[in-house]
Phi, psi and omega in degrees: 000132181282162176303321177300314179295323177297315177299316179299318179296320180294316178301311181300318180295321180296318177294324175295320180296319179300316181295322179297323181287349179289330175225079189288142171215168178306315182293317180294322177293320178296316178297320177299320179296319177296317180298315183293328174295321179294320177301317180298314180299316178302311181293322177297321179292323178294316182280349176293333178275186181270132179282351179292332181271001183288141172292149176307328180294329177293319180296320176297318179293325176300316177299315179298325178293316176300316176301317181295319178293324178294323176294323175298319180299318178294318181294320178294319176302315178296320177296317178296321178296320181295315180296320176299316179298318178295318178297321178294321178295319183285320188232014185283143177238010184123210183231153174280173176298331178280358179092003181274153174294143180252118183251143173229160177291330181296335178295339183290348176277346178282154177269147175278118179255140180263000000 
């Protein structure tokens, strides 16, 4: 597989992961994890060679991959914040002195109200 083909495969996989994260479910998250693991393997194989031989298109593709991954990072961060907020609503007892939410198991008996 050429460096260009590896980059295209990584870009396509990152886009697939992004689409899976739009409607997360346990199965979608598991599939996303597998896809991102494959992306890591592809990129590790790519960087194992010499970048001197790369076509300028490969360098451009690497920049697109970095941009795509940063978008995934933001998307995952928003999802994590949403889950934390739900947990705080469901099990929150206030805040610690450091400003972090304080969660207790007793809060799990409360109903989540909208």
